[in-house]
LUMKE-225385 format. One record per residue (C-alpha): x, y, z negated. Coordinates in steps of 0.25 Angstrom, whole numbers. Example, Ala and Ser with C-alpha at 12.3 -4.5 7.8 and 13.67 -1.06 7.14 Angstrom:
% LUMKE-225385
<pt east="49" north="-18" up="-31"/>
<pt east="55" north="-4" up="-29"/>
% end
This chain:
% LUMKE-225385
<pt east="-10" north="-112" up="-138"/>
<pt east="-15" north="-99" up="-141"/>
<pt east="-21" north="-89" up="-131"/>
<pt east="-15" north="-75" up="-130"/>
<pt east="-26" north="-66" up="-131"/>
<pt east="-19" north="-55" up="-123"/>
<pt east="-21" north="-63" up="-111"/>
<pt east="-33" north="-72" up="-115"/>
<pt east="-40" north="-83" up="-108"/>
<pt east="-47" north="-82" up="-95"/>
<pt east="-61" north="-78" up="-98"/>
<pt east="-66" north="-92" up="-95"/>
<pt east="-56" north="-98" up="-104"/>
<pt east="-60" north="-89" up="-115"/>
<pt east="-74" north="-93" up="-113"/>
<pt east="-70" north="-108" up="-114"/>
<pt east="-63" north="-106" up="-127"/>
<pt east="-74" north="-98" up="-134"/>
<pt east="-84" north="-108" up="-130"/>
<pt east="-76" north="-120" up="-135"/>
<pt east="-73" north="-112" up="-148"/>
<pt east="-88" north="-109" up="-150"/>
<pt east="-93" north="-123" up="-147"/>
<pt east="-82" north="-129" up="-156"/>
<pt east="-87" north="-120" up="-168"/>
<pt east="-101" north="-123" up="-165"/>
<pt east="-98" north="-138" up="-165"/>
<pt east="-91" north="-136" up="-178"/>
<pt east="-103" north="-128" up="-184"/>
<pt east="-112" north="-140" up="-180"/>
<pt east="-103" north="-150" up="-186"/>
<pt east="-102" north="-142" up="-199"/>
<pt east="-117" north="-142" up="-200"/>
<pt east="-119" north="-156" up="-197"/>
<pt east="-108" north="-160" up="-208"/>
<pt east="-115" north="-152" up="-218"/>
<pt east="-128" north="-157" up="-215"/>
<pt east="-124" north="-172" up="-214"/>
<pt east="-116" north="-172" up="-227"/>
<pt east="-126" north="-164" up="-235"/>
<pt east="-114" north="-158" up="-243"/>
<pt east="-115" north="-144" up="-237"/>
<pt east="-119" north="-132" up="-245"/>
<pt east="-132" north="-125" up="-243"/>
<pt east="-133" north="-117" up="-231"/>
<pt east="-120" north="-123" up="-224"/>
<pt east="-127" north="-131" up="-214"/>
<pt east="-135" north="-118" up="-210"/>
<pt east="-122" north="-110" up="-209"/>
<pt east="-116" north="-121" up="-200"/>
<pt east="-128" north="-121" up="-191"/>
<pt east="-129" north="-106" up="-191"/>
<pt east="-114" north="-105" up="-187"/>
<pt east="-117" north="-115" up="-176"/>
<pt east="-128" north="-106" up="-170"/>
<pt east="-119" north="-94" up="-171"/>
<pt east="-108" north="-101" up="-164"/>
<pt east="-117" north="-105" up="-152"/>
<pt east="-123" north="-91" up="-151"/>
<pt east="-110" north="-84" up="-152"/>
<pt east="-104" north="-93" up="-141"/>
<pt east="-116" north="-91" up="-132"/>
<pt east="-117" north="-76" up="-133"/>
<pt east="-102" north="-73" up="-133"/>
<pt east="-99" north="-82" up="-121"/>
<pt east="-111" north="-76" up="-113"/>
<pt east="-105" north="-62" up="-116"/>
<pt east="-92" north="-67" up="-111"/>
<pt east="-85" north="-64" up="-124"/>
<pt east="-77" north="-77" up="-128"/>
<pt east="-68" north="-70" up="-138"/>
<pt east="-79" north="-64" up="-145"/>
<pt east="-86" north="-77" up="-145"/>
<pt east="-75" north="-84" up="-152"/>
<pt east="-74" north="-72" up="-162"/>
<pt east="-89" north="-73" up="-166"/>
<pt east="-88" north="-88" up="-167"/>
<pt east="-76" north="-86" up="-177"/>
<pt east="-84" north="-75" up="-185"/>
<pt east="-96" north="-85" up="-186"/>
<pt east="-86" north="-96" up="-191"/>
<pt east="-80" north="-86" up="-201"/>
<pt east="-94" north="-83" up="-206"/>
<pt east="-98" north="-97" up="-207"/>
<pt east="-85" north="-101" up="-215"/>
<pt east="-88" north="-89" up="-225"/>
<pt east="-102" north="-94" up="-227"/>
<pt east="-97" north="-109" up="-228"/>
<pt east="-87" north="-105" up="-239"/>
<pt east="-97" north="-97" up="-246"/>
<pt east="-108" north="-108" up="-246"/>
<pt east="-98" north="-118" up="-250"/>
<pt east="-93" north="-111" up="-262"/>
<pt east="-85" north="-121" up="-270"/>
<pt east="-84" north="-131" up="-258"/>
<pt east="-76" north="-133" up="-245"/>
<pt east="-85" north="-128" up="-233"/>
<pt east="-85" north="-138" up="-221"/>
<pt east="-87" north="-125" up="-212"/>
<pt east="-72" north="-124" up="-213"/>
<pt east="-71" north="-133" up="-201"/>
<pt east="-74" north="-121" up="-193"/>
<pt east="-60" north="-115" up="-196"/>
<pt east="-51" north="-124" up="-187"/>
<pt east="-60" north="-122" up="-175"/>
<pt east="-60" north="-107" up="-178"/>
<pt east="-45" north="-106" up="-179"/>
<pt east="-43" north="-114" up="-167"/>
<pt east="-53" north="-105" up="-159"/>
<pt east="-46" north="-92" up="-163"/>
<pt east="-32" north="-98" up="-160"/>
<pt east="-36" north="-102" up="-146"/>
<pt east="-44" north="-90" up="-143"/>
<pt east="-35" north="-79" up="-148"/>
<pt east="-22" north="-85" up="-152"/>
<pt east="-14" north="-88" up="-164"/>
<pt east="-13" north="-75" up="-170"/>
<pt east="-28" north="-73" up="-170"/>
<pt east="-30" north="-87" up="-176"/>
<pt east="-21" north="-83" up="-187"/>
<pt east="-27" north="-70" up="-190"/>
<pt east="-41" north="-76" up="-190"/>
<pt east="-37" north="-87" up="-199"/>
<pt east="-31" north="-78" up="-209"/>
<pt east="-44" north="-69" up="-209"/>
<pt east="-53" north="-81" up="-210"/>
<pt east="-45" north="-89" up="-221"/>
<pt east="-44" north="-76" up="-229"/>
<pt east="-59" north="-73" up="-227"/>
<pt east="-63" north="-88" up="-230"/>
<pt east="-54" north="-88" up="-242"/>
<pt east="-60" north="-76" up="-248"/>
<pt east="-74" north="-81" up="-246"/>
<pt east="-70" north="-95" up="-252"/>
<pt east="-63" north="-88" up="-264"/>
<pt east="-76" north="-79" up="-267"/>
<pt east="-85" north="-91" up="-266"/>
<pt east="-76" north="-99" up="-276"/>
<pt east="-77" north="-87" up="-285"/>
<pt east="-92" north="-87" up="-285"/>
<pt east="-92" north="-102" up="-287"/>
<pt east="-82" north="-102" up="-298"/>
<pt east="-75" north="-115" up="-294"/>
<pt east="-64" north="-120" up="-286"/>
<pt east="-66" north="-125" up="-272"/>
<pt east="-74" north="-138" up="-272"/>
<pt east="-69" north="-150" up="-264"/>
<pt east="-76" north="-156" up="-253"/>
<pt east="-87" north="-166" up="-256"/>
<pt east="-82" north="-180" up="-253"/>
<pt east="-94" north="-182" up="-243"/>
<pt east="-89" north="-171" up="-235"/>
<pt east="-75" north="-175" up="-233"/>
<pt east="-78" north="-186" up="-222"/>
<pt east="-88" north="-176" up="-216"/>
<pt east="-78" north="-165" up="-216"/>
<pt east="-67" north="-174" up="-210"/>
<pt east="-77" north="-177" up="-199"/>
<pt east="-80" north="-162" up="-197"/>
<pt east="-65" north="-160" up="-196"/>
<pt east="-64" north="-171" up="-186"/>
<pt east="-75" north="-165" up="-177"/>
<pt east="-68" north="-151" up="-179"/>
<pt east="-55" north="-157" up="-174"/>
<pt east="-63" north="-162" up="-161"/>
<pt east="-68" north="-148" up="-159"/>
<pt east="-54" north="-142" up="-161"/>
<pt east="-50" north="-152" up="-150"/>
<pt east="-61" north="-148" up="-141"/>
<pt east="-58" north="-134" up="-143"/>
<pt east="-43" north="-136" up="-140"/>
<pt east="-47" north="-144" up="-128"/>
<pt east="-56" north="-133" up="-123"/>
<pt east="-44" north="-123" up="-125"/>
<pt east="-34" north="-132" up="-118"/>
<pt east="-44" north="-133" up="-106"/>
<pt east="-46" north="-118" up="-106"/>
<pt east="-31" north="-116" up="-106"/>
<pt east="-29" north="-126" up="-95"/>
<pt east="-40" north="-119" up="-87"/>
<pt east="-34" north="-106" up="-90"/>
<pt east="-20" north="-111" up="-85"/>
<pt east="-26" north="-117" up="-72"/>
<pt east="-33" north="-104" up="-70"/>
<pt east="-20" north="-96" up="-72"/>
<pt east="-12" north="-105" up="-63"/>
<pt east="-23" north="-103" up="-52"/>
<pt east="-23" north="-88" up="-54"/>
<pt east="-8" north="-88" up="-53"/>
<pt east="-9" north="-96" up="-40"/>
<pt east="-19" north="-86" up="-35"/>
<pt east="-10" north="-75" up="-39"/>
<pt east="2" north="-81" up="-31"/>
<pt east="-6" north="-83" up="-19"/>
<pt east="-11" north="-68" up="-20"/>
<pt east="4" north="-64" up="-22"/>
<pt east="8" north="-72" up="-10"/>
<pt east="-4" north="-65" up="-2"/>
<pt east="1" north="-51" up="-7"/>
<pt east="15" north="-54" up="-3"/>
<pt east="11" north="-58" up="11"/>
<pt east="2" north="-46" up="12"/>
<pt east="13" north="-37" up="8"/>
<pt east="23" north="-44" up="18"/>
<pt east="12" north="-42" up="28"/>
<pt east="11" north="-27" up="25"/>
<pt east="26" north="-26" up="25"/>
<pt east="27" north="-32" up="39"/>
<pt east="15" north="-24" up="44"/>
<pt east="22" north="-11" up="39"/>
<pt east="35" north="-15" up="45"/>
<pt east="28" north="-19" up="59"/>
<pt east="21" north="-6" up="59"/>
<pt east="33" north="2" up="55"/>
<pt east="40" north="-4" up="67"/>
<pt east="28" north="-1" up="76"/>
<pt east="27" north="13" up="72"/>
<pt east="42" north="16" up="72"/>
<pt east="43" north="12" up="86"/>
<pt east="35" north="23" up="92"/>
<pt east="39" north="32" up="81"/>
<pt east="54" north="30" up="86"/>
<pt east="49" north="35" up="99"/>
<pt east="42" north="47" up="94"/>
<pt east="53" north="52" up="84"/>
<pt east="65" north="47" up="93"/>
<pt east="60" north="55" up="105"/>
<pt east="56" north="67" up="96"/>
<pt east="69" north="68" up="90"/>
<pt east="76" north="67" up="103"/>
<pt east="67" north="78" up="109"/>
<pt east="70" north="87" up="97"/>
<pt east="84" north="87" up="100"/>
<pt east="82" north="91" up="114"/>
<pt east="87" north="106" up="115"/>
<pt east="78" north="108" up="128"/>
<pt east="65" north="108" up="120"/>
<pt east="57" north="120" up="119"/>
<pt east="53" north="125" up="105"/>
<pt east="39" north="121" up="107"/>
<pt east="43" north="107" up="112"/>
<pt east="53" north="105" up="100"/>
<pt east="42" north="109" up="90"/>
<pt east="32" north="99" up="96"/>
<pt east="42" north="88" up="96"/>
<pt east="46" north="91" up="82"/>
<pt east="31" north="89" up="78"/>
<pt east="32" north="75" up="85"/>
<pt east="45" north="72" up="78"/>
<pt east="39" north="77" up="64"/>
<pt east="27" north="68" up="66"/>
<pt east="35" north="56" up="69"/>
<pt east="44" north="58" up="57"/>
<pt east="32" north="60" up="48"/>
<pt east="27" north="46" up="54"/>
<pt east="40" north="40" up="51"/>
<pt east="40" north="45" up="37"/>
<pt east="27" north="39" up="35"/>
<pt east="30" north="26" up="40"/>
<pt east="43" north="25" up="32"/>
<pt east="35" north="29" up="19"/>
<pt east="25" north="18" up="22"/>
<pt east="36" north="8" up="24"/>
<pt east="43" north="12" up="11"/>
<pt east="31" north="12" up="3"/>
<pt east="27" north="-2" up="8"/>
<pt east="41" north="-7" up="5"/>
<pt east="41" north="-1" up="-9"/>
<pt east="28" north="-8" up="-12"/>
<pt east="34" north="-21" up="-7"/>
<pt east="46" north="-19" up="-15"/>
<pt east="54" north="-20" up="-2"/>
<pt east="63" north="-8" up="-3"/>
<pt east="77" north="-12" up="-8"/>
<pt east="84" north="0" up="-14"/>
<pt east="99" north="2" up="-11"/>
<pt east="109" north="3" up="-22"/>
<pt east="121" north="12" up="-17"/>
<pt east="129" north="23" up="-23"/>
<pt east="123" north="37" up="-20"/>
<pt east="125" north="52" up="-25"/>
<pt east="111" north="56" up="-31"/>
<pt east="116" north="71" up="-31"/>
<pt east="120" north="71" up="-16"/>
<pt east="108" north="63" up="-12"/>
<pt east="98" north="73" up="-19"/>
<pt east="106" north="85" up="-13"/>
<pt east="105" north="78" up="1"/>
<pt east="90" north="76" up="0"/>
<pt east="88" north="90" up="-5"/>
<pt east="96" north="96" up="6"/>
<pt east="88" north="88" up="16"/>
<pt east="75" north="95" up="12"/>
<pt east="81" north="109" up="10"/>
<pt east="80" north="114" up="24"/>
<pt east="65" north="110" up="24"/>
<pt east="62" north="116" up="11"/>
<pt east="69" north="129" up="15"/>
<pt east="61" north="130" up="28"/>
<pt east="48" north="131" up="19"/>
<pt east="55" north="142" up="10"/>
<pt east="57" north="132" up="-2"/>
<pt east="70" north="131" up="-9"/>
<pt east="75" north="117" up="-11"/>
<pt east="86" north="116" up="-22"/>
<pt east="94" north="105" up="-28"/>
<pt east="95" north="108" up="-43"/>
<pt east="107" north="106" up="-52"/>
<pt east="108" north="91" up="-55"/>
<pt east="111" north="84" up="-68"/>
<pt east="118" north="71" up="-63"/>
<pt east="129" north="64" up="-70"/>
<pt east="129" north="52" up="-60"/>
<pt east="127" north="56" up="-46"/>
<pt east="132" north="43" up="-40"/>
<pt east="120" north="33" up="-42"/>
<pt east="117" north="19" up="-36"/>
<pt east="104" north="19" up="-29"/>
<pt east="97" north="20" up="-15"/>
<pt east="100" north="33" up="-9"/>
<pt east="90" north="31" up="2"/>
<pt east="78" north="29" up="-7"/>
<pt east="83" north="41" up="-16"/>
<pt east="84" north="50" up="-5"/>
<pt east="70" north="46" up="0"/>
<pt east="64" north="49" up="-13"/>
<pt east="71" north="62" up="-13"/>
<pt east="67" north="66" up="1"/>
<pt east="52" north="63" up="-2"/>
<pt east="52" north="72" up="-15"/>
<pt east="60" north="83" up="-8"/>
<pt east="51" north="82" up="4"/>
<pt east="38" north="83" up="-4"/>
<pt east="44" north="95" up="-12"/>
<pt east="47" north="102" up="2"/>
<pt east="34" north="98" up="8"/>
<pt east="25" north="103" up="-4"/>
<pt east="33" north="116" up="-7"/>
<pt east="31" north="129" up="0"/>
<pt east="38" north="139" up="-9"/>
<pt east="47" north="139" up="-20"/>
<pt east="58" north="129" up="-23"/>
<pt east="61" north="114" up="-23"/>
<pt east="71" north="109" up="-33"/>
<pt east="78" north="96" up="-34"/>
<pt east="85" north="92" up="-48"/>
<pt east="93" north="80" up="-51"/>
<pt east="95" north="74" up="-65"/>
<pt east="101" north="61" up="-71"/>
<pt east="101" north="54" up="-84"/>
<pt east="113" north="46" up="-89"/>
<pt east="114" north="31" up="-86"/>
<pt east="106" north="22" up="-96"/>
<pt east="110" north="9" up="-102"/>
<pt east="106" north="2" up="-89"/>
<pt east="116" north="11" up="-81"/>
<pt east="104" north="17" up="-73"/>
<pt east="105" north="32" up="-71"/>
<pt east="92" north="40" up="-70"/>
<pt east="92" north="51" up="-59"/>
<pt east="81" north="61" up="-57"/>
<pt east="78" north="70" up="-45"/>
<pt east="68" north="80" up="-47"/>
<pt east="61" north="88" up="-35"/>
<pt east="54" north="101" up="-40"/>
<pt east="46" north="110" up="-31"/>
<pt east="36" north="122" up="-31"/>
<pt east="27" north="116" up="-21"/>
<pt east="12" north="113" up="-21"/>
<pt east="12" north="104" up="-34"/>
<pt east="3" north="92" up="-37"/>
<pt east="-8" north="92" up="-47"/>
<pt east="-6" north="84" up="-59"/>
<pt east="-17" north="74" up="-56"/>
<pt east="-11" north="71" up="-43"/>
<pt east="3" north="68" up="-49"/>
<pt east="-1" north="53" up="-53"/>
<pt east="-4" north="49" up="-38"/>
<pt east="7" north="56" up="-30"/>
<pt east="16" north="44" up="-31"/>
<pt east="5" north="34" up="-25"/>
<pt east="6" north="30" up="-11"/>
<pt east="-2" north="38" up="-1"/>
<pt east="-5" north="48" up="-12"/>
<pt east="-4" north="64" up="-12"/>
<pt east="-7" north="74" up="-22"/>
<pt east="-18" north="80" up="-13"/>
<pt east="-25" north="75" up="-1"/>
<pt east="-23" north="88" up="6"/>
<pt east="-8" north="86" up="4"/>
<pt east="-7" north="77" up="16"/>
<pt east="-14" north="87" up="25"/>
<pt east="-5" north="99" up="21"/>
<pt east="8" north="92" up="19"/>
<pt east="8" north="78" up="25"/>
<pt east="12" north="65" up="20"/>
<pt east="6" north="52" up="15"/>
<pt east="9" north="52" up="0"/>
<pt east="19" north="40" up="2"/>
<pt east="32" north="47" up="-1"/>
<pt east="30" north="49" up="-17"/>
<pt east="25" north="34" up="-18"/>
<pt east="37" north="29" up="-11"/>
<pt east="47" north="38" up="-19"/>
<pt east="40" north="34" up="-32"/>
<pt east="42" north="19" up="-28"/>
<pt east="56" north="21" up="-24"/>
<pt east="59" north="28" up="-37"/>
<pt east="54" north="16" up="-45"/>
<pt east="62" north="7" up="-37"/>
<pt east="74" north="16" up="-41"/>
<pt east="71" north="14" up="-56"/>
<pt east="65" north="28" up="-57"/>
<pt east="52" north="36" up="-54"/>
<pt east="46" north="49" up="-48"/>
<pt east="38" north="58" up="-56"/>
<pt east="31" north="71" up="-52"/>
<pt east="28" north="84" up="-60"/>
<pt east="19" north="94" up="-53"/>
<pt east="9" north="106" up="-54"/>
<pt east="0" north="110" up="-43"/>
<pt east="4" north="123" up="-36"/>
<pt east="17" north="123" up="-44"/>
<pt east="26" north="112" up="-39"/>
<pt east="31" north="98" up="-42"/>
<pt east="43" north="90" up="-47"/>
<pt east="46" north="76" up="-43"/>
<pt east="57" north="68" up="-51"/>
<pt east="63" north="56" up="-45"/>
<pt east="70" north="47" up="-54"/>
<pt east="79" north="35" up="-51"/>
<pt east="88" north="25" up="-60"/>
<pt east="100" north="21" up="-53"/>
<pt east="114" north="15" up="-58"/>
<pt east="127" north="24" up="-56"/>
<pt east="134" north="23" up="-43"/>
<pt east="148" north="18" up="-42"/>
<pt east="155" north="27" up="-32"/>
<pt east="155" north="41" up="-27"/>
<pt east="145" north="43" up="-15"/>
<pt east="149" north="51" up="-3"/>
<pt east="139" north="61" up="3"/>
<pt east="131" north="55" up="14"/>
<pt east="134" north="59" up="28"/>
<pt east="124" north="67" up="35"/>
<pt east="116" north="61" up="47"/>
<pt east="123" north="61" up="60"/>
<pt east="115" north="71" up="69"/>
<pt east="125" north="74" up="80"/>
<pt east="126" north="65" up="92"/>
<pt east="136" north="54" up="92"/>
<pt east="148" north="57" up="102"/>
<pt east="156" north="45" up="104"/>
<pt east="170" north="47" up="111"/>
<pt east="168" north="35" up="120"/>
<pt east="157" north="29" up="130"/>
<pt east="146" north="23" up="122"/>
<pt east="134" north="14" up="126"/>
<pt east="122" north="11" up="117"/>
<pt east="111" north="1" up="120"/>
<pt east="97" north="4" up="114"/>
<pt east="88" north="-8" up="112"/>
<pt east="73" north="-7" up="110"/>
<pt east="61" north="-14" up="116"/>
<pt east="52" north="-1" up="116"/>
<pt east="55" north="9" up="127"/>
<pt east="52" north="21" up="119"/>
<pt east="62" north="17" up="108"/>
<pt east="73" north="15" up="119"/>
<pt east="70" north="29" up="125"/>
<pt east="71" north="35" up="110"/>
<pt east="84" north="28" up="106"/>
<pt east="90" north="31" up="120"/>
<pt east="87" north="45" up="119"/>
<pt east="92" north="46" up="104"/>
<pt east="105" north="39" up="109"/>
<pt east="106" north="49" up="120"/>
<pt east="106" north="61" up="110"/>
<pt east="114" north="54" up="100"/>
<pt east="126" north="50" up="109"/>
<pt east="135" north="60" up="116"/>
<pt east="146" north="56" up="125"/>
<pt east="151" north="55" up="139"/>
<pt east="147" north="40" up="141"/>
<pt east="135" north="36" up="133"/>
<pt east="127" north="25" up="138"/>
<pt east="113" north="21" up="132"/>
<pt east="106" north="9" up="136"/>
<pt east="93" north="3" up="132"/>
<pt east="87" north="-11" up="131"/>
<pt east="73" north="-16" up="129"/>
<pt east="75" north="-29" up="122"/>
<pt east="86" north="-37" up="114"/>
<pt east="88" north="-46" up="127"/>
<pt east="91" north="-33" up="135"/>
<pt east="100" north="-28" up="124"/>
<pt east="109" north="-41" up="124"/>
<pt east="110" north="-41" up="139"/>
<pt east="114" north="-26" up="139"/>
<pt east="124" north="-28" up="128"/>
<pt east="130" north="-40" up="135"/>
<pt east="131" north="-32" up="148"/>
<pt east="138" north="-20" up="143"/>
<pt east="145" north="-15" up="130"/>
<pt east="137" north="-6" up="120"/>
<pt east="143" north="2" up="109"/>
<pt east="129" north="1" up="101"/>
<pt east="116" north="-6" up="103"/>
<pt east="103" north="0" up="96"/>
<pt east="94" north="-12" up="94"/>
<pt east="79" north="-12" up="91"/>
<pt east="75" north="-23" up="82"/>
<pt east="61" north="-27" up="85"/>
<pt east="60" north="-31" up="100"/>
<pt east="53" north="-42" up="107"/>
<pt east="59" north="-55" up="112"/>
<pt east="73" north="-52" up="105"/>
<pt east="73" north="-43" up="93"/>
<pt east="85" north="-34" up="88"/>
<pt east="90" north="-45" up="79"/>
<pt east="91" north="-56" up="90"/>
<pt east="97" north="-46" up="99"/>
<pt east="108" north="-42" up="89"/>
<pt east="111" north="-57" up="86"/>
<pt east="113" north="-60" up="101"/>
<pt east="122" north="-48" up="102"/>
<pt east="131" north="-53" up="90"/>
<pt east="132" north="-67" up="97"/>
<pt east="137" north="-61" up="110"/>
<pt east="152" north="-58" up="108"/>
<pt east="151" north="-47" up="119"/>
<pt east="140" north="-39" up="111"/>
<pt east="143" north="-44" up="96"/>
<pt east="150" north="-31" up="93"/>
<pt east="140" north="-21" up="98"/>
<pt east="134" north="-13" up="86"/>
<pt east="119" north="-15" up="86"/>
<pt east="110" north="-5" up="78"/>
<pt east="96" north="-9" up="75"/>
<pt east="84" north="0" up="78"/>
<pt east="72" north="-4" up="70"/>
<pt east="58" north="1" up="66"/>
<pt east="59" north="-8" up="54"/>
<pt east="65" north="2" up="45"/>
<pt east="68" north="-5" up="32"/>
<pt east="80" north="-9" up="23"/>
<pt east="77" north="-23" up="25"/>
<pt east="77" north="-22" up="40"/>
<pt east="90" north="-14" up="40"/>
<pt east="97" north="-25" up="32"/>
<pt east="92" north="-36" up="41"/>
<pt east="97" north="-28" up="53"/>
<pt east="111" north="-25" up="47"/>
<pt east="112" north="-40" up="43"/>
<pt east="108" north="-44" up="57"/>
<pt east="120" north="-37" up="63"/>
<pt east="115" north="-23" up="66"/>
<pt east="125" north="-12" up="64"/>
<pt east="114" north="-2" up="59"/>
<pt east="99" north="0" up="59"/>
<pt east="91" north="12" up="64"/>
<pt east="77" north="14" up="60"/>
<pt east="66" north="18" up="70"/>
<pt east="63" north="29" up="73"/>
<pt east="78" north="31" up="75"/>
<pt east="84" north="43" up="68"/>
<pt east="94" north="51" up="77"/>
<pt east="104" north="53" up="65"/>
<pt east="104" north="38" up="62"/>
<pt east="106" north="35" up="76"/>
<pt east="118" north="44" up="77"/>
<pt east="124" north="39" up="64"/>
<pt east="123" north="25" up="70"/>
<pt east="129" north="29" up="83"/>
<pt east="140" north="37" up="76"/>
<pt east="143" north="24" up="68"/>
<pt east="144" north="15" up="80"/>
<pt east="150" north="24" up="91"/>
<pt east="159" north="33" up="82"/>
<pt east="164" north="25" up="71"/>
<pt east="173" north="30" up="60"/>
<pt east="188" north="27" up="64"/>
<pt east="195" north="17" up="55"/>
<pt east="206" north="21" up="46"/>
<pt east="216" north="14" up="54"/>
<pt east="211" north="21" up="67"/>
<pt east="211" north="34" up="60"/>
<pt east="225" north="33" up="55"/>
<pt east="230" north="28" up="69"/>
<pt east="223" north="40" up="75"/>
% end
């Protein structure tokens, strides 16, 4: 079994092979000297040559191994063997040199240390060189190669036997080295498996910690943003009061954005984000994202335009939410860093390849501050920005582009940047998606107006935190308009079940993480009671993730609202439950 030199032995195994090879060759040289001395048939100088070779082997082995150069040691031993063979052939002109017993050991050593190809190449070189020396020596002698004297035949047979023993020793050493290497490899694999298990456990702990911290931060943030949003819609505020509350709300929104970015980055690093595959209109999606930022750009005196697009396949199959997230980040950065001039959004597409994937590129070009060329290589790293002063002047943590880059890679594409300091930047977002299967309707805008049901309505809000109950009750009070609107609150799952069993409710807004009885158990008990099984229950949770949402829907919740609760999302759910679209039969009868 040859050793692949590309991977090689462990260093200790290389030392053992080099040591065994050197000892075997030295023993062979000693046997050669003893045979020549004992038989008396050796040519003049051959015994001295054998002893000199033995000395060279010993010195090379000691020096080479002390210098930690096992391969060099083997190479020098082979070189000494070749010199000895050339000297033996020259000294035995007209006769067969006993030193040829070095050849089997040398061939085996090269094969074990460096593989079959190296052994073959060395064999060709050695045989060619020795053959040339033999022919030259025969020409000088002027006679054919003489046969071995009968007295040396038995001795040579004995030498061959000893050689076979040394070969067996060498092979045994090699097998031992191989077994040791395999044992060490198995041990290393076991340690790697243990390290991998520890890393996975640490990663799970990190994810659990971030989920817990997300919940704990979102709970007070729900109170801050909820109340600030409610106050901002109060027409009785003075201009100064409205301005101060707007500062509170903006600070809360920035904190929420930072929290979402950290969670997204953590999930991307853990490969825990599952991309949806739904039909979308990439042109409408890009236009909608551009329109969202136009008012803010124009307030700074910057023109934001959507250029002419070159898109043959507007209907694609991908994750519209994540595509919009990347576009919003690129457009938000362009608006943030551009004070004068123009921001242009271009859309291009290539024909579908053999795999059916369509490459779509969205470019956002601006005339803003620009980025120095030496900083471009780091802007997609987490917590990295082009300039340390950027954070002080513009704000931000440098997570946005890192998240966008990872999302683009998950969608089969990438993000690239071109920029010149003081001139502007161009970011290109490329995705590879299959063609969509149907026409996509334009998404409806968020429901902003309060919901006005034409009948009495009762809603139960359940949360163990008093602040959250105040916030959701105030948001419901602003979002429901009617003559008979009843909003009740419960501080636990047990209270919610008791209240729902005592009086009918059109909707229950249920917190999930509550002591004693969480939202899951409360929902299950409501379903088991025929009197409350039909009440729609919407989850309120600070565990904002796709996995949490799927788990809640699977547990029987009608929908899920993330904390801090967004007014538009709350009104969307209220309209869905309290003002459902009439069925075709009802519309026809009406």
